[in-house]
SEKOLFI-997746 format. One line per field, with one value per residue (C-alpha): residue number from 1; residue in one letter; x, y, z. Coordinates in steps of 0.05 Angstrom, whole numbers, plus 32768, in hexadecimal, padded with zeros to 4 digits. Layout:
SEKOLFI-997746
num: c(NUM, ...) $
residuo: c(A, ...) $
X: c(X, ...) $
Y: c(Y, ...) $
Z: c(Z, ...) $
//
This chain:
SEKOLFI-997746
num: c(1, 2, 3, 4, 5, 6, 7, 8, 9, 10, 11, 12, 13, 14, 15, 16, 17, 18, 19, 20, 21, 22, 23, 24, 25, 26, 27, 28, 29, 30, 31, 32, 33, 34, 35, 36, 37, 38, 39, 40, 41, 42, 43, 44, 45, 46, 47, 48, 49, 50, 51, 52, 53, 54, 55, 56, 57, 58, 59, 60, 61, 62, 63, 64, 65, 66, 67, 68, 69, 70, 71, 72, 73, 74, 75, 76, 77, 78, 79, 80, 81, 82, 83, 84, 85, 86, 87, 88, 89, 90, 91, 92, 93, 94, 95, 96, 97, 98, 99, 100, 101, 102, 103, 104, 105, 106, 107, 108, 109, 110, 111, 112, 113, 114, 115, 116, 117, 118, 119, 120, 121, 122, 123, 124, 125, 126, 127, 128, 129, 130, 131, 132, 133, 134, 135, 136, 137, 138, 139, 140, 141, 142, 143, 144, 145, 146, 147, 148, 149, 150, 151, 152, 153, 154, 155, 156, 157, 158, 159, 160, 161, 162, 163, 164, 165, 166, 167, 168, 169, 170, 171, 172, 173, 174, 175, 176, 177, 178, 179, 180, 181, 182, 183, 184, 185, 186, 187, 188, 189, 190, 191, 192, 193, 194, 195, 196, 197, 198, 199, 200, 201, 202, 203, 204, 205, 206, 207, 208, 209, 210, 211, 212, 213, 214, 215, 216, 217, 218, 219, 220, 221, 222, 223, 224, 225, 226, 227, 228, 229, 230, 231, 232, 233, 234, 235, 236, 237, 238, 239, 240, 241, 242, 243, 244, 245, 246, 247, 248, 249, 250, 251, 252, 253, 254, 255, 256, 257, 258, 259, 260, 261, 262, 263, 264, 265, 266, 267, 268, 269, 270, 271, 272, 273, 274, 275, 276, 277, 278, 279, 280, 281, 282, 283, 284, 285, 286, 287, 288, 289, 290, 291, 292, 293, 294, 295, 296, 297, 298, 299, 300, 301, 302, 303, 304, 305, 306, 307, 308, 309, 310, 311, 312, 313, 314, 315, 316, 317, 318, 319, 320, 321, 322, 323, 324, 325, 326, 327, 328, 329, 330, 331, 332, 333, 334, 335, 336, 337, 338, 339, 340, 341, 342, 343, 344, 345, 346, 347, 348, 349, 350, 351, 352, 353, 354, 355, 356, 357, 358, 359, 360, 361, 362, 363, 364, 365, 366, 367, 368, 369, 370, 371, 372, 373, 374, 375, 376, 377, 378, 379, 380, 381, 382, 383, 384, 385, 386, 387, 388, 389, 390, 391, 392, 393, 394, 395, 396, 397, 398, 399, 400, 401, 402, 403, 404, 405, 406, 407, 408, 409, 410, 411, 412, 413, 414, 415, 416, 417, 418, 419, 420, 421, 422, 423, 424, 425, 426, 427, 428, 429, 430, 431, 432, 433, 434, 435, 436, 437, 438, 439, 440, 441, 442, 443, 444, 445, 446, 447, 448, 449, 450, 451, 452, 453, 454, 455, 456, 457, 458, 459, 460, 461, 462, 463, 464, 465, 466, 467, 468, 469, 470, 471, 472, 473, 474, 475, 476, 477, 478, 479, 480, 481, 482, 483, 484, 485, 486, 487, 488, 489, 490, 491, 492, 493, 494, 495, 496, 497, 498, 499, 500, 501) $
residuo: c(M, R, L, S, R, H, H, A, A, L, A, A, A, Y, L, G, T, F, L, A, S, L, D, I, S, I, V, N, V, A, L, P, T, M, Q, S, A, L, R, T, D, I, A, G, L, Q, W, V, V, N, A, Y, A, V, C, L, S, A, F, M, L, S, A, G, P, L, A, D, R, Y, G, H, K, R, A, W, V, S, G, V, V, L, F, T, C, G, S, L, L, C, G, I, A, P, D, L, A, V, L, L, T, G, R, A, I, Q, G, V, S, A, A, L, L, I, S, G, A, M, P, I, L, T, H, A, F, P, D, P, R, Q, R, A, H, A, I, G, G, W, S, A, F, S, A, L, A, L, I, L, G, P, L, L, G, G, V, L, L, Q, W, L, G, W, Q, S, I, F, L, V, N, I, P, L, C, L, V, A, V, A, A, G, L, W, G, I, P, E, R, K, F, P, D, H, A, A, L, D, T, T, G, Q, L, L, G, I, L, S, L, G, A, L, A, W, G, M, I, E, A, G, K, Y, G, F, S, G, R, L, P, L, M, I, L, A, V, A, A, V, G, F, I, L, F, A, L, V, E, K, R, T, P, R, P, L, L, P, L, A, L, L, R, E, P, A, F, V, C, V, N, L, A, S, F, I, L, G, F, S, Y, Y, S, C, L, F, F, F, S, I, F, L, Q, Q, I, Q, G, W, A, P, A, E, A, G, L, R, M, L, P, L, F, A, V, T, G, L, V, S, L, L, F, G, R, I, S, A, R, L, P, M, R, G, L, M, V, A, G, Y, G, I, A, G, L, S, M, V, A, M, A, L, L, H, A, Q, S, A, Y, W, L, V, G, T, L, F, A, L, L, G, A, G, A, G, L, A, V, P, G, I, G, M, L, V, M, G, M, A, P, T, E, Q, A, G, S, V, S, A, M, M, N, A, L, R, Q, A, G, M, T, I, G, I, A, L, L, G, T, L, M, S, G, Q, A, I, R, T, L, T, A, S, L, N, G, S, G, I, D, D, A, A, Q, I, A, H, Q, A, V, T, R, H, L, T, S, P, A, V, T, D, F, S, A, R, Y, T, T, A, M, E, S, G, F, H, L, A, M, L, C, A, G, A, A, C, F, V, A, M, A, L, L, F, R, L, Q, P, V, T, E, C, R, A, S, I, S, R, D, S, A) $
X: c(7D94, 7D91, 7D50, 7D60, 7D64, 7D20, 7D04, 7D25, 7D07, 7CC4, 7CC7, 7CDC, 7CA2, 7C71, 7C8A, 7C89, 7C41, 7C2E, 7C4A, 7C27, 7BE4, 7BEC, 7BF2, 7BAF, 7B8A, 7BB2, 7BA8, 7B5C, 7B5A, 7B88, 7B65, 7B3D, 7B7C, 7BA3, 7B6D, 7B73, 7BBF, 7BCA, 7B8E, 7B73, 7B2D, 7B09, 7B1F, 7B68, 7B60, 7B43, 7B82, 7BAB, 7B89, 7B81, 7BC9, 7BDF, 7BA9, 7BB3, 7BFF, 7BF9, 7BC9, 7BF0, 7C33, 7C1D, 7C21, 7C65, 7C84, 7C87, 7CAC, 7CDE, 7CED, 7CF4, 7D25, 7D50, 7D48, 7D11, 7D3E, 7D56, 7D0F, 7CF2, 7D28, 7D23, 7CD8, 7CE4, 7D18, 7CE9, 7CB0, 7CDD, 7CEB, 7CA1, 7C8F, 7CC4, 7CAB, 7C64, 7C7A, 7C9E, 7C6D, 7C60, 7C26, 7BF6, 7C20, 7C5C, 7C2E, 7C0E, 7C53, 7C67, 7C26, 7C33, 7C79, 7C5B, 7C29, 7C5F, 7C8B, 7C50, 7C46, 7C8D, 7C81, 7C3E, 7C4F, 7C94, 7C7C, 7C61, 7CA0, 7CCA, 7C9F, 7C98, 7CE3, 7CF4, 7CC2, 7CC1, 7C9D, 7C51, 7C40, 7C74, 7C5F, 7C16, 7C2A, 7C54, 7C1E, 7BE9, 7C13, 7C1D, 7BD1, 7BCA, 7BFB, 7BD2, 7B94, 7BBC, 7BCF, 7B86, 7B76, 7BAF, 7BAC, 7B72, 7B85, 7BCF, 7BBC, 7B8E, 7BC4, 7BFA, 7BCC, 7BBA, 7C00, 7C30, 7C09, 7BF5, 7C3D, 7C4B, 7C1D, 7C50, 7C90, 7C7E, 7C8D, 7CD6, 7CF0, 7CC6, 7CE4, 7D2A, 7D1C, 7CFD, 7D3B, 7D6A, 7D41, 7D3B, 7D84, 7D98, 7D60, 7D47, 7D70, 7D7A, 7D56, 7D4F, 7D3F, 7D54, 7D50, 7D07, 7CEC, 7CC3, 7CE9, 7CAE, 7CB5, 7C7A, 7C4E, 7C64, 7C53, 7C0F, 7C02, 7C11, 7BE6, 7BAB, 7BAA, 7BB5, 7B7D, 7B4F, 7B5B, 7B53, 7B15, 7AF4, 7B04, 7AE4, 7AA8, 7A9D, 7A95, 7A70, 7A52, 7A62, 7A3C, 7A6A, 7A97, 7AD8, 7AD3, 7ABD, 7AF8, 7B2A, 7B0B, 7B0D, 7B58, 7B5E, 7B37, 7B62, 7BA0, 7B8A, 7B7C, 7BC1, 7BE0, 7BC0, 7BD9, 7C1F, 7C22, 7C0F, 7C49, 7C7F, 7CAF, 7CB4, 7C72, 7C60, 7C28, 7C3B, 7C10, 7C1E, 7BFE, 7BC1, 7BB3, 7BAA, 7B60, 7B71, 7BA1, 7B6D, 7B38, 7B63, 7B76, 7B2D, 7B20, 7B56, 7B32, 7AF0, 7B12, 7B23, 7ADE, 7AB8, 7AE0, 7B10, 7ADF, 7AA9, 7AD5, 7AC1, 7A76, 7A7A, 7A93, 7A58, 7A28, 7A43, 7A48, 7A10, 79DC, 79E9, 7A03, 7A46, 7A7F, 7ABC, 7AE6, 7AAD, 7AA0, 7AE9, 7AE6, 7AA7, 7ACC, 7B01, 7AE0, 7AE8, 7B33, 7B42, 7B22, 7B42, 7B86, 7B79, 7B61, 7B9B, 7BCC, 7BAC, 7BAA, 7BEA, 7BCF, 7B8B, 7BA7, 7BD3, 7B94, 7B63, 7B69, 7B78, 7B3F, 7B0E, 7B29, 7B22, 7ADB, 7AC9, 7AEB, 7AC5, 7A85, 7A88, 7A98, 7A5F, 7A2D, 7A41, 7A3A, 79F6, 79E0, 79F7, 79BE, 7990, 79B2, 7991, 799B, 7982, 79A7, 79C9, 7A14, 7A1A, 79FB, 7A26, 7A65, 7A55, 7A4D, 7A8E, 7AB1, 7A94, 7AAC, 7AF0, 7AF3, 7AE4, 7B18, 7B4B, 7B45, 7B3F, 7B78, 7BB2, 7B92, 7B92, 7BDB, 7BEC, 7BC7, 7BE2, 7C2B, 7C24, 7C16, 7C4D, 7C8F, 7CC9, 7CE4, 7CA1, 7C8F, 7C93, 7C68, 7C33, 7C30, 7C2A, 7BF1, 7BCB, 7BD3, 7BC3, 7B82, 7B70, 7B7E, 7B56, 7B1D, 7B1B, 7B1C, 7AE5, 7ABD, 7ABC, 7AA6, 7A74, 7A55, 7A55, 7A2F, 79FD, 79F5, 79EB, 79BC, 7990, 7991, 797C, 7943, 792A, 792D, 790C, 78D2, 78CA, 78C8, 7899, 786A, 7865, 7857, 7899, 78AF, 78F4, 78F9, 792D, 795B, 7955, 7964, 79A0, 79BE, 79B2, 79D4, 7A0E, 7A1B, 79FF, 79D1, 7994, 794F, 7934, 78F2, 78E2, 78C2, 78EC, 7921, 7958, 7930, 7920, 7969, 797F, 794D, 7965, 79AE, 799B, 797D, 79BC, 79E9, 79BF, 79C7, 7A12, 7A19, 79EF, 7A1A, 7A5B, 7A41, 7A2D, 7A73, 7A90, 7A62, 7A7C, 7AC3, 7AAE, 7A92, 7AD2, 7AFD, 7AD0, 7AE1, 7B2C, 7B5B, 7B90, 7BCA, 7BFE, 7BD8, 7BD2, 7C1C, 7C2E, 7C00, 7C1D, 7C64, 7C54, 7C35, 7C71, 7CA4) $
Y: c(8020, 806B, 808F, 8094, 8048, 8044, 8070, 8046, 8006, 8028, 8040, 7FFB, 7FD8, 800C, 8007, 7FBC, 7FB9, 7FF2, 7FCC, 7F8B, 7FAF, 7FDB, 7F9F, 7F86, 7FC6, 7FE2, 7FA7, 7FA9, 7FE9, 7FCC, 7F89, 7F9C, 7FB8, 7F79, 7F4D, 7F70, 7F73, 7F2A, 7F0F, 7EE7, 7ED4, 7EE9, 7EA9, 7EB7, 7F00, 7EEE, 7EC7, 7F07, 7F18, 7ED1, 7EBB, 7EF2, 7EE4, 7E98, 7E9C, 7ED3, 7EA8, 7E67, 7E81, 7EB1, 7E7E, 7E65, 7EAA, 7EBA, 7E7B, 7E83, 7ECA, 7EB2, 7E7C, 7E9F, 7EE7, 7F1C, 7F4C, 7F16, 7EFC, 7F41, 7F5A, 7F19, 7F26, 7F6B, 7F50, 7F19, 7F4B, 7F75, 7F38, 7F27, 7F6F, 7F71, 7F2F, 7F49, 7F8A, 7F67, 7F2D, 7F1C, 7EEE, 7ED9, 7E9E, 7ECB, 7EFF, 7ECB, 7EB1, 7EF8, 7F01, 7EC0, 7ED7, 7F19, 7EF3, 7EC8, 7F04, 7F2D, 7EF8, 7F05, 7F51, 7F52, 7F1F, 7F3D, 7F84, 7F78, 7F57, 7F8F, 7FC5, 7F9E, 7F97, 7FDD, 7FFD, 7FD6, 8010, 8002, 804B, 8052, 800E, 8024, 8061, 8034, 7FFF, 8035, 8053, 800E, 8005, 804B, 8039, 7FFB, 8027, 8059, 8021, 800F, 8058, 8065, 8022, 8031, 807B, 806D, 8032, 805E, 8093, 8061, 803B, 8079, 8093, 8058, 8018, 7FDD, 7FC6, 8005, 7FF0, 7FB9, 7FDE, 8018, 7FE8, 7FE2, 8026, 801F, 7FDA, 7FF6, 802C, 7FF7, 7FCA, 8003, 8018, 7FD0, 7FBF, 7FFC, 8002, 7FBC, 7F98, 7F4E, 7F21, 7ED6, 7E9E, 7E5C, 7E36, 7E49, 7E50, 7E1A, 7DE2, 7DC2, 7DB7, 7D88, 7DB9, 7DF2, 7DCA, 7DB5, 7DFD, 7E17, 7DE1, 7DEB, 7E37, 7E3A, 7E07, 7E2D, 7E6F, 7E4E, 7E27, 7E66, 7E8B, 7E53, 7E50, 7E99, 7E88, 7E46, 7E44, 7E13, 7DDB, 7DDD, 7DA0, 7DC6, 7DF1, 7DB5, 7D8C, 7DC4, 7DD2, 7D87, 7D89, 7DC5, 7DA1, 7D62, 7D8E, 7DB2, 7D70, 7D55, 7D98, 7D94, 7D4C, 7D5E, 7D9C, 7D73, 7D43, 7D75, 7D8C, 7DD2, 7DDC, 7E12, 7E2A, 7E41, 7E0E, 7E2B, 7E6C, 7E48, 7E2C, 7E74, 7E89, 7ED3, 7EC6, 7E9C, 7ED2, 7F09, 7EDE, 7ECD, 7F18, 7F1E, 7EE9, 7F0F, 7F4F, 7F2E, 7F0D, 7F4E, 7F8D, 7F75, 7F49, 7F7F, 7FAC, 7F7D, 7F85, 7FD0, 7FD2, 7FA8, 7FD5, 8015, 7FFA, 7FC7, 7FE4, 802F, 802E, 8052, 8046, 8022, 8061, 8087, 804D, 804E, 8098, 808D, 805B, 808F, 80A1, 8059, 8055, 809E, 8098, 8053, 8073, 80B1, 808A, 8059, 8094, 80AD, 8068, 8072, 80B1, 8092, 8052, 807B, 8097, 805D, 8013, 7FE6, 7FB6, 7FF1, 8009, 7FC4, 7FBC, 8001, 7FF3, 7FB3, 7FD1, 800D, 7FE1, 7FB2, 7FEA, 800B, 7FC9, 7FBB, 8002, 7FF4, 7FC1, 7FFE, 801A, 8014, 802B, 8072, 807D, 80C1, 80C1, 80E9, 80AC, 8079, 80A2, 80AC, 8061, 8054, 8087, 8066, 8022, 8042, 805C, 8017, 7FF7, 802C, 8015, 7FCA, 7FBF, 7FDC, 7FC6, 7F7D, 7F83, 7FA2, 7F6D, 7F31, 7F49, 7F5E, 7F15, 7EF8, 7EE0, 7F03, 7EC4, 7EB4, 7EF9, 7EE4, 7EA6, 7ECD, 7F05, 7ED1, 7EAE, 7EEF, 7F04, 7EBE, 7EBD, 7F03, 7EEE, 7EAE, 7ED5, 7F04, 7ECA, 7EA4, 7EE4, 7EF6, 7EB0, 7EA3, 7EE8, 7EEA, 7EA8, 7EC2, 7F03, 7EE2, 7EAD, 7EE2, 7F0C, 7ECF, 7EBE, 7F06, 7F0D, 7EC9, 7EDC, 7F1E, 7EFB, 7EC5, 7EFA, 7F14, 7ECF, 7ECB, 7E86, 7E6B, 7EA0, 7E7A, 7E71, 7EBA, 7ED0, 7EA3, 7EBA, 7F03, 7F00, 7ED1, 7EE3, 7F2A, 7F16, 7F43, 7F30, 7F69, 7F45, 7F4D, 7F8F, 7FB9, 7F83, 7FB5, 7FCE, 7F87, 7F73, 7FAF, 7F9F, 7F57, 7F6C, 7F9C, 7F63, 7F39, 7F72, 7F7E, 7F36, 7F37, 7F77, 7F5B, 7F1D, 7F45, 7F73, 7F38, 7F1C, 7F5E, 7F5A, 7F13, 7F2E, 7F68, 7F36, 7F0D, 7F4A, 7F65, 7F28, 7F2E, 7F37, 7F6E, 7F61, 7F61, 7F29, 7F02, 7F07, 7EF1, 7EB5, 7EA2, 7EA9, 7E79, 7E46, 7E4B, 7E42) $
Z: c(84EE, 84DF, 84D1, 8487, 8483, 84A5, 846F, 8438, 8456, 845A, 8412, 83FB, 841E, 8404, 83BD, 83BC, 83D3, 83A4, 8369, 837B, 8385, 8348, 831A, 8333, 831E, 82E3, 82B5, 82B0, 8288, 8252, 8248, 8209, 81E8, 81FA, 81DD, 8199, 819A, 81AF, 8188, 81C1, 81D8, 8218, 823D, 822E, 8241, 8285, 8295, 8290, 82D1, 82EC, 82E3, 8312, 8345, 8346, 834E, 8383, 83AB, 83A1, 83B9, 83EF, 8428, 8414, 840C, 8456, 846F, 8436, 844F, 8497, 8481, 844D, 8463, 845F, 8437, 8407, 83FA, 83F1, 83C2, 839B, 8395, 8377, 8346, 8331, 832A, 82FD, 82D1, 82CD, 82BB, 8285, 8268, 8266, 8246, 820C, 8205, 81BB, 81CB, 8201, 821B, 822A, 824A, 8278, 828C, 829F, 82C7, 82EC, 82FE, 8317, 8342, 8363, 8371, 838B, 83C0, 83D9, 83D8, 83FB, 8431, 843B, 8449, 848F, 84AC, 848F, 84AF, 84F1, 84F9, 84E1, 8511, 8553, 8577, 8571, 8562, 852A, 850F, 850D, 84E3, 84B5, 84AB, 84A1, 8469, 844B, 8448, 8429, 83F2, 83E2, 83DB, 83B1, 8381, 8377, 8369, 8339, 8314, 82E5, 82DD, 82CF, 82A3, 8278, 826E, 825C, 822E, 8208, 81FE, 8201, 81F4, 821F, 822A, 8252, 828C, 829B, 8289, 82B8, 82F1, 82E0, 82F8, 8337, 8342, 833B, 8370, 839D, 8397, 83A7, 83E4, 83FB, 83F4, 841C, 844F, 8460, 8495, 8489, 84BB, 84B5, 84E4, 84C3, 8505, 850F, 84C8, 84A7, 8485, 8463, 8419, 8414, 8439, 840C, 83CD, 83E9, 83FE, 83B9, 8399, 83C8, 83C7, 837C, 8370, 839F, 8379, 8335, 834B, 8365, 8325, 82FC, 832C, 831E, 82D4, 82D6, 831C, 8354, 8330, 82F3, 82E9, 82E0, 8320, 8348, 8331, 8340, 8384, 8394, 8386, 83B5, 83EC, 83E7, 83E6, 8426, 844A, 8437, 844A, 8490, 849A, 8484, 84B1, 84EF, 84E3, 84CF, 8506, 84E7, 84C2, 8490, 84BD, 8504, 8528, 856D, 8556, 853B, 8580, 8599, 8591, 858A, 8551, 852D, 8536, 8519, 84DD, 84D2, 84D2, 849C, 8473, 847B, 8466, 8424, 841F, 842A, 841A, 83E5, 83C0, 83C0, 8395, 835C, 836C, 8372, 832A, 8314, 833A, 831B, 82D4, 82CB, 82FB, 82F8, 82B1, 82B8, 8288, 82A5, 82AB, 82CC, 82FB, 8310, 8320, 834A, 8375, 8388, 83CB, 83E1, 83D3, 83E6, 842B, 8435, 8427, 8452, 848F, 8487, 8488, 84C8, 84E7, 850F, 8531, 853D, 855B, 858B, 85AB, 85A6, 85B7, 857C, 8589, 8589, 8546, 8528, 8541, 8526, 84E3, 84D6, 84F2, 84C4, 8488, 8499, 84A1, 8460, 843A, 8458, 8446, 83FE, 83FB, 83F6, 83B8, 8374, 832C, 8339, 837B, 837D, 837B, 83BC, 83DF, 83BA, 83C5, 840F, 841A, 83F4, 8421, 8460, 8448, 843A, 8481, 849D, 8470, 8482, 84CA, 84BD, 848B, 84B3, 84F4, 84E0, 84CC, 8510, 8537, 8512, 8511, 855A, 856C, 8540, 855E, 853D, 851D, 84FC, 84E3, 849A, 84A4, 84CB, 8497, 845F, 8482, 848D, 8445, 842A, 8452, 8439, 83F1, 83F9, 8418, 83DC, 83AB, 83CF, 83D9, 838F, 837C, 83B5, 83B8, 836C, 836A, 839C, 8375, 8332, 834F, 836F, 832F, 8306, 8335, 8336, 82EA, 82E0, 830E, 82E8, 82A5, 82BD, 82D7, 828F, 8273, 824D, 8236, 8249, 8280, 82A8, 826B, 8256, 829D, 82A3, 8261, 8273, 82B6, 82A6, 825D, 8259, 8220, 8218, 81FE, 81D3, 81CB, 8215, 8229, 8259, 825B, 826E, 82AA, 82C0, 82BB, 82E3, 831A, 831C, 8321, 8359, 8381, 8377, 838C, 83CA, 83E0, 83D5, 83FE, 8437, 843A, 8438, 846E, 8499, 8492, 84AC, 84E9, 84F7, 84F6, 8523, 8556, 8554, 8560, 8597, 85C1, 85B2, 85ED, 85E9, 85BA, 85F2, 8615, 85D4, 85C6, 860C, 8606, 85C3, 85DC, 8615, 85E5, 85B6, 85ED) $
//
């Protein structure tokens, strides 16, 4: 394959991931306009975001084995074509039902794009140094999508209407298809890929129910009837999934890899990355808007150091990894991320932006080492014929970690805020303090009759944010400890190859 085809494959993988990440961030800015145009309520509006997230989570694990079986190029190009169709359907949607259908299609196709990027880059760049540069650039493009999403969405919304935030994907998809058809070599391993229809259906059911249940738990708490029922379905689904996988000759999960402690540790670190870094993007927005009082657009601009430094360090990852051991980079990445999150527990409403921005930049540096590093470690352990399955597992765990992190840390944050506000109101002898505090934190209802209620509310939210950051930072330190004990990648891969033989 000539160098130009390498570049085409690289551009295709980058564009695919960029599109999938862009549609996570670009939609939020247009939600109020969509609500007016489609005449829907808040619950319906939330599903514009949730439909994408649930379908992305549900199909992530199945996407990799499909690519291994039918071809990485075919699966990836099919994902781009499907994403184009979903974007077009969203752009011409006359009502909420059609829009949600388009968002669901986008979510399914995004699973093919995200899980398919790593095998494409791994096969196109077999040399570890070149691969490190390629995966670092892939991580940088993901960060770029998170930066450009709100900014591009605001411009398109102002000049062309809410439909344009979906239609803008179409020319990018066409470029991605052209680059992919020309640059990506076809690789498939039907004799080794999973042939497990029951496992795929149970995986889709379980991961989808987990994502949906966590979304509902974020609204109603873990004691609510609806989230408990959905999470019970997810739990039963996972149990049945595990039983089926043990009895299937060619299971969806590469069981030989899961018997290797190093492989399990790295994938746990991927889960923690989703639980801590990716989920905390949600809480940073709450801190900037509800605690420090910035408008949504201003809050987005103040998060630029986080994404910019993540992208910059990711771009430099190839050069850094050529000089320093991978395990050391990973330990440093998670350690820096953990320290920055713990330090964020010292922030308050009056904290100067230079301090907030510095901590965001430090977190970005840690993430810039951790995100591409995890990809390098996991794919370095993967047998060639199972690259798609391994990539899908890594991304499914990261997505599940983010979903669980938002729900669990959000529950801890709101619970701490309610307790703090209740104690403050009780100290002033106010009746129904617990009810007032609960409504203020969960429904954003103020109580004008209470003196200094706004200041009390801000203090309560600060305490909740501090608890969430401490827990997220502690999770990063757990990942750091796991990675510190990790044996070198070459030894891991040799061990896995012996187990798989």
